[in-house]
C-alpha positions in Angstrom: 54.0 142.4 23.8 56.8 144.7 24.6 60.5 144.1 24.1 61.1 144.7 27.7 58.8 141.9 28.7 60.4 139.5 26.2 63.8 140.4 27.6 62.6 139.8 31.2 61.3 136.3 30.3 64.6 135.3 28.7 66.3 136.6 31.8 64.1 134.5 34.0 64.9 131.4 32.0 68.6 132.1 32.1 68.5 132.8 35.8 66.5 129.5 36.3 69.3 127.6 34.4 72.0 129.3 36.4 70.2 128.5 39.6 69.8 124.9 38.6 73.5 124.7 37.6 74.4 126.3 40.9 72.2 123.9 42.8 73.8 121.0 41.0 77.3 122.3 41.8 76.3 122.6 45.5 74.8 119.2 45.5 77.9 117.8 43.9 80.2 119.6 46.4 78.2 118.3 49.3 78.3 114.8 47.8 82.0 115.0 47.3 82.9 116.6 50.6 80.2 115.1 52.8 82.3 111.9 53.2 85.4 114.0 54.0 83.5 116.0 56.7 82.1 112.9 58.3 85.5 111.3 58.3 87.2 114.2 59.9 84.4 114.5 62.5 84.8 110.8 63.4 88.6 111.1 63.5 88.5 114.1 65.9 85.9 112.5 68.1 88.0 109.2 68.4 91.2 111.3 69.0 89.6 113.4 71.8 87.8 110.5 73.3 91.0 108.3 73.6 93.1 111.1 75.1 90.5 112.6 77.4 90.2 109.5 79.5 93.9 109.2 80.4 95.9 112.1 81.5 99.2 110.3 81.2 98.5 109.4 77.6 97.3 112.9 76.9 100.3 114.5 78.5 102.8 112.4 76.5 100.8 112.9 73.2 100.1 116.6 73.4 102.1 119.4 75.1 99.2 121.9 74.6 95.9 120.0 74.5 93.7 123.0 74.6 95.1 123.8 71.0 93.3 120.6 70.0 90.1 121.4 71.8 90.8 119.0 74.7 90.2 120.1 78.2 89.6 117.2 80.6 89.9 116.5 84.3 93.0 114.8 85.5 92.3 111.1 85.3 94.2 107.9 85.6 91.8 105.3 84.3 90.9 102.4 86.5 89.7 99.0 85.3 86.1 98.2 85.7 84.4 94.9 84.6 82.7 95.3 81.2 80.5 92.4 79.9 80.6 93.9 76.5 84.4 94.1 76.5 84.4 97.2 74.3 82.5 95.4 71.5 79.8 98.0 71.2 82.3 100.9 70.7 84.3 99.0 68.1 81.2 98.1 66.2 79.9 101.6 66.3 83.2 103.0 65.0 83.1 100.4 62.1 79.5 101.2 61.3 80.3 104.9 61.0 83.4 104.1 58.9 81.3 101.9 56.5 79.0 104.9 55.8 82.1 106.8 54.5 83.4 106.1 51.0 87.2 106.0 51.0 87.0 106.8 47.1 85.7 110.3 48.1 88.5 111.0 50.5 91.8 112.7 49.9 94.7 110.3 49.4 95.9 110.8 52.9 92.5 110.3 54.5 91.7 107.3 52.3 94.9 105.6 53.6 93.9 106.4 57.2 90.4 105.1 56.5 92.0 101.8 55.4 94.2 101.6 58.4 91.3 102.3 60.8 89.0 99.8 59.2 91.7 97.0 59.5 92.6 98.3 63.0 89.1 98.2 64.4 88.2 94.9 62.6 91.2 93.2 64.1 90.5 94.5 67.6 86.9 93.4 67.3 88.1 89.9 66.7 90.0 90.1 69.9 87.0 90.8 72.0 86.4 87.1 72.3 89.6 86.7 74.3 88.5 88.4 77.5 91.2 88.3 80.3 94.0 86.8 78.1 95.8 90.2 78.0 98.4 90.7 80.8 98.9 94.4 81.8 101.2 93.3 84.6 103.7 91.1 82.8 107.0 90.9 84.8 109.2 92.7 82.2 106.8 95.2 80.6 103.9 95.6 83.0 102.5 98.8 84.3 104.0 98.3 87.8 107.4 99.1 86.2 106.2 101.3 83.4 104.3 103.8 85.5 107.3 105.0 87.5 109.2 105.6 84.2 106.3 107.7 82.9 106.1 109.6 86.1 109.9 110.4 86.4 109.8 112.1 82.9 106.4 113.8 83.2 107.3 117.2 81.7 106.5 120.3 83.8 105.8 123.1 81.3 103.7 125.1 83.7 102.7 125.1 87.4 99.4 123.4 86.3 101.4 120.4 85.2 102.8 120.0 88.7 99.3 120.1 90.2 98.2 117.5 87.6 101.1 115.3 88.4 100.4 115.3 92.0 96.8 114.5 91.3 97.9 111.5 89.3 99.9 110.3 92.3 96.8 110.6 94.4 94.9 108.2 92.0 97.6 105.5 91.8 96.0 103.4 94.6 92.6 103.3 92.7 94.5 102.5 89.5 96.2 99.5 91.1 93.0 98.4 92.7 91.5 98.1 89.3 94.5 96.0 88.1 94.1 93.8 91.2 90.4 93.3 90.3 91.4 92.3 86.8 94.0 89.8 88.0 91.4 88.3 90.4 89.1 87.8 87.5 91.9 86.2 85.5 92.4 83.8 88.4 88.8 83.0 88.7 88.9 82.0 85.0 91.9 79.9 85.3 94.1 82.4 83.3 96.4 83.8 86.1 100.2 83.8 85.5 102.6 81.2 86.8 104.1 81.3 90.3 107.5 82.3 89.0 106.0 85.3 87.1 103.9 86.3 90.1 107.0 86.2 92.4 108.8 88.6 89.9 105.9 91.0 90.3 106.1 90.8 94.2 109.8 91.4 94.1 109.7 94.3 91.7 107.1 96.1 93.8 109.5 95.9 96.8 112.5 97.0 94.8 110.8 99.8 92.9 109.4 101.4 96.0 112.6 101.0 98.0 111.7 102.0 101.6 115.2 103.3 102.5 115.3 105.6 99.5 111.8 106.8 100.2 112.6 107.5 103.9 115.7 109.4 103.0 114.1 111.4 100.2 116.5 109.9 97.6 114.1 107.9 95.6 114.2 108.7 91.9 110.6 110.0 92.1 112.0 112.4 94.7 115.0 113.6 92.8 113.5 113.9 89.4 110.5 115.8 90.8 112.9 118.3 92.4 114.9 118.7 89.3 111.8 119.5 87.2 110.8 122.1 89.9 114.2 123.6 89.8 113.8 124.2 86.1 110.5 126.0 86.6 112.0 128.1 89.4 114.9 129.1 87.2 112.5 130.2 84.5 110.7 132.3 87.0 107.4 130.4 86.7 107.3 129.4 90.4 108.7 130.8 93.7 110.9 129.1 96.1 108.0 128.8 98.5 105.8 127.0 95.9 108.6 124.6 95.2 109.1 123.6 98.8 105.4 123.2 99.2 105.1 120.9 96.3 108.3 118.9 97.4 106.6 118.3 100.7 103.3 117.3 99.0 105.2 114.9 96.6 107.0 113.3 99.6 103.6 112.9 101.4 101.9 111.2 98.4 104.8 108.9 97.7 104.9 107.6 101.3 101.2 107.6 102.0 99.6 106.7 98.6 102.1 105.4 96.1 104.3 103.1 98.3 101.2 101.6 100.1 99.6 101.0 96.7 102.6 99.0 95.6 102.5 97.1 98.9 98.8 96.3 98.2 99.7 95.1 94.8 102.5 92.8 96.2 100.1 91.5 98.8 97.4 90.8 96.3 99.9 88.7 94.1 101.0 86.9 97.2 97.5 85.8 97.7 96.9 85.0 94.0 100.2 83.2 93.6 99.5 79.5 93.2 96.1 79.9 91.5 97.7 79.9 88.0 96.8 76.6 86.1 99.4 76.9 83.4 103.1 77.7 83.6 103.8 77.0 79.9 102.7 78.5 76.5 99.4 80.2 75.7 98.3 77.1 73.7 97.7 75.3 77.0 94.9 77.8 77.8 91.4 76.9 76.4 91.5 79.5 73.6 95.3 80.1 73.8 96.2 79.2 70.3 93.6 81.4 68.7 94.5 84.3 71.0 98.1 83.9 70.0 97.3 84.3 66.4 95.3 87.4 67.3 98.2 88.7 69.4 100.8 88.1 66.6 98.7 90.3 64.2 98.2 93.1 66.7 101.7 93.1 68.0 103.6 92.9 64.7 101.2 94.4 62.2 101.9 91.5 59.9 99.0 89.7 58.1 101.0 86.5 57.5 99.8 83.2 59.0 101.8 81.4 61.6 103.0 78.9 59.1 104.2 81.6 56.8 105.9 83.5 59.6 107.7 80.3 60.7 108.9 79.6 57.2 110.2 83.2 56.8 112.0 83.0 60.0 113.6 79.6 59.3 114.7 80.7 55.9 116.4 83.8 57.5 118.0 81.7 60.2 119.6 79.3 57.7 120.9 82.3 55.7 122.5 84.0 58.7 123.9 80.7 59.9 125.6 80.1 56.6 127.0 83.7 56.4 128.4 83.4 59.9 130.0 80.0 59.2 131.6 81.5 56.0 132.9 84.5 57.9 134.4 82.3 60.7 136.0 80.2 58.1 137.7 83.3 56.6 138.6 84.7 60.0 139.1 81.6 62.3 140.4 83.7 65.2 136.9 85.3 65.7 135.6 82.0 67.0 137.5 82.5 70.2 136.1 85.9 70.9 132.9 86.4 73.1 130.2 88.8 72.0 130.1 91.8 74.3 133.8 91.9 75.0 135.5 95.3 74.3 138.6 95.3 72.1 139.2 99.0 72.8 139.5 99.7 69.0 136.1 101.3 68.7 136.8 105.0 68.1 133.9 106.3 70.4 133.2 105.8 74.1 130.9 108.7 74.9 127.1 108.2 73.9 126.8 111.9 72.7 129.7 111.3 70.3 128.2 108.1 69.0 124.9 109.7 68.4 126.5 112.6 66.5 128.5 110.1 64.4 125.3 108.3 63.5 123.6 111.5 62.5 126.5 112.3 60.2 126.7 108.8 58.6 123.0 108.3 57.7 122.8 111.5 55.5 123.4 109.7 52.2 120.9 106.9 52.8 118.2 108.8 54.7 116.3 112.0 53.9 116.7 115.1 56.1 113.8 116.1 58.3 110.9 117.9 56.6 111.6 121.6 56.6 109.7 123.7 59.1 109.2 127.5 59.3 111.3 127.7 62.4 114.1 125.5 61.1 113.5 122.8 63.6 116.3 120.6 64.9 115.4 118.1 67.6 117.5 117.9 70.7 118.3 114.7 72.5 119.2 114.1 76.1 120.8 110.7 77.1 119.9 109.6 80.6 120.8 106.6 82.7 118.2 104.2 84.1 117.9 104.5 87.9 119.7 101.6 89.7 116.5 100.6 91.3 114.9 100.1 87.9 117.8 98.4 86.0 116.5 94.8 86.6 113.0 95.9 85.4 113.9 98.0 82.4 114.9 97.3 78.8 118.6 97.7 77.8 117.5 101.1 76.5 114.4 103.0 75.5 113.2 106.1 73.8 110.5 108.3 75.2 108.2 109.5 72.4 107.7 113.3 72.6 104.3 115.0 72.2 103.3 115.6 68.6 103.1 119.3 69.1 106.5 119.7 70.9 109.2 117.4 69.5 112.1 119.6 70.5 113.1 117.6 73.5 113.8 113.9 73.1 115.1 111.5 75.7 116.9 108.2 75.4 117.5 106.1 78.5 120.5 103.7 78.7 120.5 100.8 81.1 124.2 100.5 81.7 123.7 97.1 83.4 123.1 95.8 79.8 125.8 97.8 77.9 128.9 95.5 77.9 131.0 97.2 75.2 131.3 100.2 73.0 129.9 98.5 69.8 126.7 97.4 71.7 126.2 101.0 73.0 126.7 102.4 69.4 124.2 100.0 67.8 121.8 100.6 70.7 121.9 104.3 70.1 121.2 103.6 66.4 118.2 101.6 67.4 116.9 104.2 69.9 118.2 107.4 68.1 119.5 107.7 64.5 118.2 106.3 62.2 115.9 104.4 64.7 113.1 105.5 67.0 114.0 109.2 67.4 114.6 109.9 63.8 111.7 107.8 62.6 109.3 109.4 65.1 110.3 113.0 64.6 110.4 112.6 60.7 106.9 110.9 60.5 105.3 113.5 62.9 106.7 116.4 61.0 105.7 115.0 57.7 102.1 114.1 58.7 101.7 117.5 60.2 103.0 119.1 57.0 100.5 117.1 55.0 97.7 118.0 57.4 97.0 114.3 58.0 94.5 113.2 60.5 95.7 113.5 64.1 94.3 110.0 64.7 97.3 108.6 62.8 99.5 109.5 65.8 97.4 107.1 68.1 97.5 104.1 65.8 100.4 102.1 67.2 102.0 99.3 65.1 104.7 97.5 67.1 106.2 95.8 64.0 106.5 99.1 62.2 108.2 100.8 65.2 110.4 98.1 66.5 111.0 96.4 63.2 112.3 99.7 61.8 114.5 100.2 64.9 116.1 96.8 64.4 116.5 97.6 60.7 118.4 100.7 61.7 120.4 98.8 64.2 121.5 96.4 61.5 122.6 99.2 59.3 124.6 100.7 62.2 126.8 97.6 62.2 127.8 98.6 58.7 128.6 102.2 59.8 130.7 100.8 62.6 132.6 98.7 60.1 133.3 101.7 58.0 135.3 103.2 60.9 137.8 100.3 61.3 137.8 98.2 58.1 140.9 100.0 56.7 143.1 99.8 59.8 141.7 96.7 61.4 140.0 94.4 58.9 139.6 91.6 61.4 137.8 94.0 63.8 135.5 94.9 60.9 134.8 91.2 60.4 134.1 90.8 64.1 131.5 93.6 63.9 129.7 91.7 61.2 129.9 88.5 63.2 128.2 90.3 66.1 125.4 91.5 63.7 124.9 88.0 62.4 125.0 86.5 65.9 122.5 89.0 67.2 120.1 88.3 64.3 120.5 84.6 64.8 119.7 84.9 68.5 116.6 87.1 67.9 115.4 84.8 65.1 115.9 81.7 67.2 113.9 83.2 70.1 111.2 84.2 67.6 111.0 80.6 66.5 110.9 79.5 70.0 108.0 81.9 70.7 106.0 80.1 68.1 107.1 76.7 69.4 106.2 77.5 72.9 102.9 79.5 72.5 101.5 77.9 69.4 103.0 74.4 69.2 103.2 73.7 72.9 107.0 73.2 73.3 107.8 72.1 76.8 110.8 73.3 78.9 112.6 70.1 78.1 112.1 70.5 74.3 113.3 74.1 74.5 116.3 72.9 76.4 117.1 70.4 73.7 116.7 73.0 70.9 119.0 75.5 72.7 121.6 72.7 73.4 121.9 72.2 69.7 122.8 75.9 69.4 125.5 75.5 72.0 123.4 77.0 74.9 123.7 74.5 77.7 123.5 76.6 80.9 120.4 75.6 82.8 120.1 79.1 84.2 120.2 80.7 80.7 117.8 78.1 79.2 115.3 78.7 82.1 115.6 82.5 81.7 115.0 82.3 78.0 112.0 80.0 78.4 110.5 82.1 81.2 110.8 85.4 79.4 109.2 84.0 76.2 106.3 82.5 78.3 105.8 85.8 80.1 106.1 88.1 77.0 104.4 86.3 74.1 105.1 87.8 70.6 107.5 90.3 72.0 110.6 89.0 70.1 108.5 88.7 66.9 107.4 92.4 67.2 111.1 93.2 66.6 112.4 90.4 64.4 109.3 89.7 62.2 109.0 93.5 61.8 112.5 93.7 60.7 112.0 90.9 58.1 108.9 92.6 56.9 110.9 95.7 56.1 113.4 93.5 54.3 110.6 92.0 52.3 109.1 95.5 51.6 112.6 96.6 50.4 112.9 93.6 48.1 109.5 94.5 46.6 110.6 98.1 46.1 113.6 96.8 44.2 111.5 94.8 41.9 109.0 97.6 41.3 111.5 100.5 40.9 114.3 98.6 39.2 117.2 100.9 38.3 115.4 103.8 40.0 115.8 102.1 43.4 117.9 103.6 46.1 118.0 103.3 49.9 117.3 107.0 50.1 114.1 106.6 48.1 113.0 103.5 49.9 113.5 105.1 53.4 111.7 108.2 52.3 108.7 106.1 51.2 108.5 104.3 54.6 108.9 107.5 56.6 106.5 109.6 54.7 103.9 106.8 54.8 104.1 106.9 58.6 103.1 104.2 61.2 101.2 101.5 59.4 100.5 97.8 59.3 102.6 96.0 56.6 99.6 95.3 54.4 99.1 99.0 54.2 102.8 99.6 53.3 102.8 96.9 50.6 99.5 98.1 49.1 100.7 101.8 49.0 104.0 100.7 47.4 102.1 99.0 44.6 99.5 101.7 44.2 102.2 104.4 43.9 104.0 102.4 41.2 100.9 102.6 39.1 100.6 106.4 39.3 
């Protein structure tokens, strides 16, 4: 036996061992990364599927969809009856999630997995409540929301103009789908009250004002031309193209869009009177169970109705006591009416107020995550069109695409801005440190962490609106800083206004539960409001009707706000002397949009690291 042969055999054994080790490493790698690859595949499929079916959602989510592998036909989805009600898709998504182990995912993906699992599970439980949803509610329905989205549909290229015009062309089919859905609601005895139906009819007429349309002065005329002018100025289109598109927009508004609104109004005129219930959801067959589901989806809170009511009542008593103590110290404040302007507030221009807020929050809130281009978001403040004032919120922020956050828009409804303090706190709610700051920060940070793009599509109303109300509350403190040395009674008035607003929102949230879960009648609501000094029949009716028509809306704001206060209290307990507002705010913002169970769980888990 030669030495060479002995050496070769040893080599073979060594190579075999190395091969086995390598194979083990490969198997280990596949085992550890297989879940990650399956999760990323699922997330991308869900992301693309959700956006490809709705061009408006796609356009407002991504400025450059092809960078994300999305190329879809222009589509405004239209309702079609679905016996399954989406159950199959939800079950399939949950089944795929169940085959992925969150323990084998990165920290960021594991958190997204938990959110998705709860998100789909909750929505699967809502499949049972077919036709309880109301896409055409008087205050927040798509009949008023669609024109807002169209008026600010960004034109980044000539193709965007073509897409926009194609959307206009599909509005009739879109509304026909909504009409079909409302007819089905009527057949099931779930149609809205006569008062709500009449509001839809009136809104359709007002939004598509015939005089403005005939004169070419409708806001969907003027905003369209303004966006074309910007493209022409940039040299992206010619004057001839612009005029051609202006003519086409006018044609579609008068021959497609306006008639679609007329058909919607006509349909509601026919359906009016078919509603069997003009009071709370609990008077529908499965209304109470649906309300519990709606509370969870709208607020992101996992508390029971009883727990929510107890939390609200405790907060109401605390604020009432604080206000009473303040009025005892400053008795002259009792004679003042909220919304009246004393002229002592140092700012009157919205842009100046927004700049002041940006400056004042620097000590309590982290700066935006650093980007290579040194990104600073711009913000344009616009006024709500007069024809939309009665159908729009006091103010609203338009969320920018996740891949182009440079241009942010805040709309102010001046019909609802009685004084400078209200405007200042509203801009805090919509701008800094509210929606604009929260949205831009979270998107920049999630992108920096290479988080799943699906996180941007998971909407949590309590996180979004609760944070904005939390920011609004802090802005009253910032306002007090401006006047407390020179005008201490004015500073006290600002605090009284904050307490009064919280009391009002808390009261309306309690009424929401009373009306929709406990069956409070108009007479009972009138008695409750009378005890609070609200005796105007018109006001009482307006409050009652709004809550009936927009269930859980007030709770989205106020319960979300209280959940953030509870989370902050938990952070104080966990962090002790290491607690600071800056650290707490950074935690919330870096976690990103979440349900409150996720936020509480993550706070506890990070404390254990």
